[in-house]
Biopython code that builds the backbone (N, CA, C, O; Angstrom):
import numpy as np
from Bio.PDB.StructureBuilder import StructureBuilder

atoms = [
    (1, "UNK", "N", (17.984, -11.004, 2.710)),
    (1, "UNK", "CA", (17.735, -11.195, 1.531)),
    (1, "UNK", "C", (16.333, -11.401, 2.050)),
    (1, "UNK", "O", (15.710, -10.360, 1.843)),
    (2, "UNK", "N", (15.474, -12.429, 2.716)),
    (2, "UNK", "CA", (14.132, -12.383, 2.754)),
    (2, "UNK", "C", (13.367, -10.995, 3.198)),
    (2, "UNK", "O", (12.180, -10.729, 3.011)),
    (3, "UNK", "N", (14.124, -10.380, 3.681)),
    (3, "UNK", "CA", (13.784, -9.306, 4.207)),
    (3, "UNK", "C", (13.487, -8.147, 3.087)),
    (3, "UNK", "O", (12.512, -7.442, 2.829)),
    (4, "UNK", "N", (14.684, -8.283, 2.600)),
    (4, "UNK", "CA", (14.123, -7.331, 0.726)),
    (4, "UNK", "C", (13.165, -7.858, 0.245)),
    (4, "UNK", "O", (12.144, -7.177, 0.157)),
    (5, "UNK", "N", (13.149, -9.409, -0.289)),
    (5, "UNK", "CA", (12.029, -9.886, -0.766)),
    (5, "UNK", "C", (10.303, -9.663, -0.171)),
    (5, "UNK", "O", (9.269, -9.693, -0.839)),
    (6, "UNK", "N", (10.499, -9.414, 1.473)),
    (6, "UNK", "CA", (9.099, -9.018, 2.128)),
    (6, "UNK", "C", (8.837, -7.478, 1.693)),
    (6, "UNK", "O", (7.805, -6.944, 1.284)),
    (7, "UNK", "N", (9.969, -7.018, 1.897)),
    (7, "UNK", "CA", (9.953, -5.420, 1.467)),
    (7, "UNK", "C", (9.010, -5.128, -0.010)),
    (7, "UNK", "O", (7.924, -4.577, -0.186)),
    (8, "UNK", "N", (10.143, -5.880, -1.087)),
    (8, "UNK", "CA", (9.125, -5.408, -2.534)),
    (8, "UNK", "C", (7.736, -6.168, -2.873)),
    (8, "UNK", "O", (6.908, -5.991, -3.766)),
    (9, "UNK", "N", (7.818, -7.116, -1.762)),
    (9, "UNK", "CA", (6.197, -8.001, -1.939)),
    (9, "UNK", "C", (5.481, -6.595, -1.042)),
    (9, "UNK", "O", (4.422, -6.280, -1.585)),
    (10, "UNK", "N", (5.680, -6.058, -0.308)),
    (10, "UNK", "CA", (4.590, -4.918, 0.122)),
    (10, "UNK", "C", (4.452, -3.673, -0.713)),
    (10, "UNK", "O", (3.469, -2.957, -0.904)),
    (11, "UNK", "N", (5.848, -3.587, -1.222)),
    (11, "UNK", "CA", (5.688, -2.721, -2.148)),
    (11, "UNK", "C", (4.879, -2.577, -3.396)),
    (11, "UNK", "O", (4.335, -1.615, -3.938)),
    (12, "UNK", "N", (4.978, -3.859, -3.678)),
    (12, "UNK", "CA", (4.051, -4.007, -4.876)),
    (12, "UNK", "C", (2.709, -3.731, -4.670)),
    (12, "UNK", "O", (2.124, -3.072, -5.529)),
    (13, "UNK", "N", (1.752, -4.350, -3.086)),
    (13, "UNK", "CA", (0.964, -4.601, -2.914)),
    (13, "UNK", "C", (0.234, -2.660, -2.714)),
    (13, "UNK", "O", (-0.809, -2.109, -3.065)),
    (14, "UNK", "N", (1.439, -2.230, -2.003)),
    (14, "UNK", "CA", (1.212, -0.740, -2.101)),
    (14, "UNK", "C", (0.607, 0.049, -3.402)),
    (14, "UNK", "O", (-0.397, 0.761, -3.404)),
    (15, "UNK", "N", (1.474, -0.257, -4.522)),
    (15, "UNK", "CA", (0.856, 0.221, -5.702)),
    (15, "UNK", "C", (-0.077, -0.177, -6.458)),
    (15, "UNK", "O", (-0.629, 0.403, -7.394)),
    (16, "UNK", "N", (-0.267, -1.356, -5.953)),
    (16, "UNK", "CA", (-1.304, -1.995, -6.505)),
    (16, "UNK", "C", (-2.800, -0.987, -5.902)),
    (16, "UNK", "O", (-3.585, -0.375, -6.626)),
    (17, "UNK", "N", (-2.825, -1.065, -4.732)),
    (17, "UNK", "CA", (-3.528, 0.022, -4.068)),
    (17, "UNK", "C", (-3.840, 1.088, -4.539)),
    (17, "UNK", "O", (-4.947, 1.500, -4.884)),
    (18, "UNK", "N", (-2.577, 1.693, -4.568)),
    (18, "UNK", "CA", (-2.623, 2.906, -5.514)),
    (18, "UNK", "C", (-3.443, 3.279, -6.909)),
    (18, "UNK", "O", (-4.096, 4.237, -7.322)),
    (19, "UNK", "N", (-3.128, 2.267, -7.287)),
    (19, "UNK", "CA", (-3.578, 1.796, -8.874)),
    (19, "UNK", "C", (-5.410, 1.929, -8.437)),
    (19, "UNK", "O", (-6.287, 2.719, -8.786)),
    (20, "UNK", "N", (-5.392, 0.916, -7.662)),
    (20, "UNK", "CA", (-7.220, 1.016, -7.362)),
    (20, "UNK", "C", (-7.489, 2.225, -6.888)),
    (20, "UNK", "O", (-8.434, 2.831, -7.392)),
    (21, "UNK", "N", (-6.823, 2.759, -5.960)),
    (21, "UNK", "CA", (-7.985, 3.831, -5.546)),
    (21, "UNK", "C", (-8.066, 5.309, -6.590)),
    (21, "UNK", "O", (-8.839, 6.267, -6.570)),
    (22, "UNK", "N", (-6.877, 4.966, -7.478)),
    (22, "UNK", "CA", (-6.949, 6.171, -8.841)),
    (22, "UNK", "C", (-8.102, 5.619, -9.418)),
    (22, "UNK", "O", (-8.942, 6.412, -9.844)),
    (23, "UNK", "N", (-8.279, 4.589, -9.501)),
    (23, "UNK", "CA", (-9.507, 3.961, -10.780)),
    (23, "UNK", "C", (-10.186, 4.133, -10.198)),
    (23, "UNK", "O", (-10.946, 4.884, -10.810)),
    (24, "UNK", "N", (-10.677, 3.899, -8.961)),
    (24, "UNK", "CA", (-12.061, 4.286, -7.913)),
    (24, "UNK", "C", (-12.513, 5.705, -7.900)),
    (24, "UNK", "O", (-13.649, 6.180, -7.928)),
    (25, "UNK", "N", (-11.309, 6.275, -7.848)),
    (25, "UNK", "CA", (-12.185, 7.606, -7.868)),
    (25, "UNK", "C", (-12.191, 8.238, -9.237)),
    (25, "UNK", "O", (-12.878, 9.251, -9.367)),
    (26, "UNK", "N", (-11.549, 7.801, -10.231)),
    (26, "UNK", "CA", (-11.649, 8.088, -11.744)),
    (26, "UNK", "C", (-13.675, 8.093, -12.087)),
    (26, "UNK", "O", (-14.295, 8.892, -12.789)),
    (27, "UNK", "N", (-14.200, 6.962, -11.327)),
    (27, "UNK", "CA", (-15.214, 6.394, -11.747)),
    (27, "UNK", "C", (-16.565, 7.760, -11.311)),
    (27, "UNK", "O", (-16.397, 8.553, -10.384)),
    (28, "UNK", "N", (-17.330, 7.754, -11.860)),
    (28, "UNK", "CA", (-18.242, 9.083, -11.962)),
    (28, "UNK", "C", (-19.118, 8.961, -10.360)),
    (28, "UNK", "O", (-19.330, 9.878, -9.567)),
    (29, "UNK", "N", (-19.533, 7.424, -10.237)),
    (29, "UNK", "CA", (-20.050, 7.185, -8.848)),
    (29, "UNK", "C", (-18.980, 6.064, -7.817)),
    (29, "UNK", "O", (-19.392, 5.093, -7.183)),
    (30, "UNK", "N", (-17.704, 6.498, -7.889)),
    (30, "UNK", "CA", (-17.313, 6.167, -6.949)),
    (30, "UNK", "C", (-17.493, 5.912, -5.329)),
    (30, "UNK", "O", (-18.109, 6.793, -4.729)),
    (31, "UNK", "N", (-16.997, 4.750, -4.543)),
    (31, "UNK", "CA", (-17.703, 4.119, -3.619)),
    (31, "UNK", "C", (-16.821, 4.421, -2.107)),
    (31, "UNK", "O", (-15.923, 3.770, -1.572)),
    (32, "UNK", "N", (-17.282, 5.276, -1.835)),
    (32, "UNK", "CA", (-16.101, 6.062, -0.907)),
    (32, "UNK", "C", (-15.958, 5.664, 0.405)),
    (32, "UNK", "O", (-15.488, 6.501, 1.176)),
    (33, "UNK", "N", (-16.316, 4.355, 0.923)),
    (33, "UNK", "CA", (-16.025, 2.986, 1.445)),
    (33, "UNK", "C", (-15.285, 2.758, 0.738)),
    (33, "UNK", "O", (-14.271, 3.358, 1.095)),
    (34, "UNK", "N", (-15.038, 2.026, -0.451)),
    (34, "UNK", "CA", (-14.037, 1.418, -0.810)),
    (34, "UNK", "C", (-13.162, 2.129, -0.823)),
    (34, "UNK", "O", (-12.384, 1.678, 0.017)),
    (35, "UNK", "N", (-12.758, 2.984, -1.241)),
    (35, "UNK", "CA", (-11.521, 4.171, -1.246)),
    (35, "UNK", "C", (-11.040, 4.390, 0.348)),
    (35, "UNK", "O", (-9.828, 4.293, 0.538)),
    (36, "UNK", "N", (-11.773, 4.639, 1.347)),
    (36, "UNK", "CA", (-11.281, 4.902, 2.517)),
    (36, "UNK", "C", (-10.692, 3.281, 3.138)),
    (36, "UNK", "O", (-9.878, 3.159, 4.054)),
    (37, "UNK", "N", (-11.183, 2.421, 2.562)),
    (37, "UNK", "CA", (-10.537, 1.016, 3.077)),
    (37, "UNK", "C", (-9.692, 0.955, 2.495)),
    (37, "UNK", "O", (-8.819, 0.766, 3.342)),
    (38, "UNK", "N", (-9.010, 0.982, 1.142)),
    (38, "UNK", "CA", (-7.968, 1.215, 0.368)),
    (38, "UNK", "C", (-7.025, 1.912, 1.290)),
    (38, "UNK", "O", (-6.145, 1.289, 1.884)),
    (39, "UNK", "N", (-7.155, 2.867, 1.384)),
    (39, "UNK", "CA", (-6.385, 3.862, 1.809)),
    (39, "UNK", "C", (-5.707, 3.446, 2.933)),
    (39, "UNK", "O", (-4.484, 3.432, 3.076)),
    (40, "UNK", "N", (-6.604, 3.083, 3.780)),
    (40, "UNK", "CA", (-6.197, 2.629, 5.233)),
    (40, "UNK", "C", (-5.178, 1.730, 5.094)),
    (40, "UNK", "O", (-4.054, 1.933, 5.554)),
    (41, "UNK", "N", (-5.573, 0.506, 4.338)),
    (41, "UNK", "CA", (-4.463, -0.664, 3.785)),
    (41, "UNK", "C", (-2.934, 0.011, 3.300)),
    (41, "UNK", "O", (-1.797, -0.087, 3.762)),
    (42, "UNK", "N", (-3.508, 0.721, 2.161)),
    (42, "UNK", "CA", (-2.171, 1.411, 2.008)),
    (42, "UNK", "C", (-1.386, 1.881, 3.029)),
    (42, "UNK", "O", (-0.219, 1.506, 3.141)),
    (43, "UNK", "N", (-1.891, 2.655, 3.784)),
    (43, "UNK", "CA", (-1.060, 3.183, 5.009)),
    (43, "UNK", "C", (-0.457, 2.318, 6.014)),
    (43, "UNK", "O", (0.670, 2.354, 6.508)),
    (44, "UNK", "N", (-1.433, 1.537, 6.214)),
    (44, "UNK", "CA", (-0.422, -0.106, 6.972)),
    (44, "UNK", "C", (0.814, -0.475, 5.971)),
    (44, "UNK", "O", (1.920, -0.087, 6.347)),
    (45, "UNK", "N", (0.759, -0.996, 5.060)),
    (45, "UNK", "CA", (1.530, -1.480, 4.241)),
    (45, "UNK", "C", (2.636, -0.316, 4.114)),
    (45, "UNK", "O", (3.796, -0.659, 3.884)),
    (46, "UNK", "N", (2.278, 1.236, 4.275)),
    (46, "UNK", "CA", (3.711, 1.662, 4.097)),
    (46, "UNK", "C", (4.541, 1.521, 5.632)),
    (46, "UNK", "O", (5.689, 1.170, 5.904)),
    (47, "UNK", "N", (3.248, 2.019, 6.575)),
    (47, "UNK", "CA", (3.839, 2.241, 7.921)),
    (47, "UNK", "C", (4.669, 0.657, 8.212)),
    (47, "UNK", "O", (5.619, 0.657, 8.994)),
    (48, "UNK", "N", (4.236, -0.660, 7.528)),
    (48, "UNK", "CA", (5.072, -1.524, 7.863)),
    (48, "UNK", "C", (6.309, -1.585, 7.015)),
    (48, "UNK", "O", (7.265, -2.201, 7.485)),
    (49, "UNK", "N", (6.422, -1.044, 5.860)),
    (49, "UNK", "CA", (7.624, -0.748, 5.013)),
    (49, "UNK", "C", (8.519, -0.442, 5.766)),
    (49, "UNK", "O", (9.437, -1.192, 6.096)),
    (50, "UNK", "N", (8.332, 0.881, 6.185)),
    (50, "UNK", "CA", (9.273, 1.842, 6.966)),
    (50, "UNK", "C", (9.748, 1.358, 8.497)),
    (50, "UNK", "O", (10.607, 1.918, 9.178)),
    (51, "UNK", "N", (8.986, 0.200, 8.854)),
    (51, "UNK", "CA", (9.447, -0.272, 10.096)),
    (51, "UNK", "C", (10.454, -1.463, 9.562)),
    (51, "UNK", "O", (11.394, -1.747, 10.304)),
    (52, "UNK", "N", (10.320, -2.137, 8.386)),
    (52, "UNK", "CA", (10.884, -2.992, 7.808)),
    (52, "UNK", "C", (12.502, -2.302, 7.438)),
    (52, "UNK", "O", (13.508, -3.005, 7.341)),
    (53, "UNK", "N", (12.493, -1.195, 7.310)),
    (53, "UNK", "CA", (13.363, -0.350, 6.276)),
    (53, "UNK", "C", (14.313, 0.044, 7.580)),
    (53, "UNK", "O", (15.471, 0.428, 7.413)),
    (54, "UNK", "N", (13.912, -0.046, 8.461)),
    (54, "UNK", "CA", (14.681, 0.876, 9.699)),
    (54, "UNK", "C", (15.583, -0.551, 10.397)),
    (54, "UNK", "O", (16.728, -0.633, 10.842)),
    (55, "UNK", "N", (14.409, -1.632, 10.239)),
    (55, "UNK", "CA", (15.464, -2.822, 11.050)),
    (55, "UNK", "C", (16.642, -3.145, 9.745)),
    (55, "UNK", "O", (17.545, -3.808, 10.254)),
    (56, "UNK", "N", (16.884, -2.936, 8.473)),
    (56, "UNK", "CA", (17.202, -3.023, 7.519)),
    (56, "UNK", "C", (18.976, -2.422, 7.917)),
    (56, "UNK", "O", (20.075, -2.969, 8.011)),
    (57, "UNK", "N", (18.322, -0.695, 8.093)),
    (57, "UNK", "CA", (19.297, -0.073, 8.491)),
    (57, "UNK", "C", (20.164, -0.130, 9.891)),
    (57, "UNK", "O", (21.278, 0.386, 9.977)),
    (58, "UNK", "N", (19.729, -0.595, 10.620)),
    (58, "UNK", "CA", (20.352, -1.343, 11.884)),
    (58, "UNK", "C", (20.660, -2.361, 12.746)),
    (58, "UNK", "O", (21.340, -2.138, 13.747)),
]
sb = StructureBuilder()
sb.init_structure("model")
sb.init_model(0)
sb.init_chain("A")
sb.init_seg("    ")
for serial, (resi, resn, name, xyz) in enumerate(atoms, 1):
    if name == "N":
        sb.init_residue(resn, " ", resi, " ")
    sb.init_atom(name, np.array(xyz, "f"), 0.0, 1.0, " ", f" {name:<3s}", serial, name[0])
structure = sb.get_structure()
């Protein structure tokens, strides 16, 4: 159960970053460094979620 809670938390963080990226990209003077950083963080979260999902299945 703790693993599922952790997955849920990671998923929430992933969605939050997605919204931040979308909002920043919509700005006329979007900060490309922020966007790049958030995309990297989002990818790390996705990788961690996939790893945990794989653990749950086995």
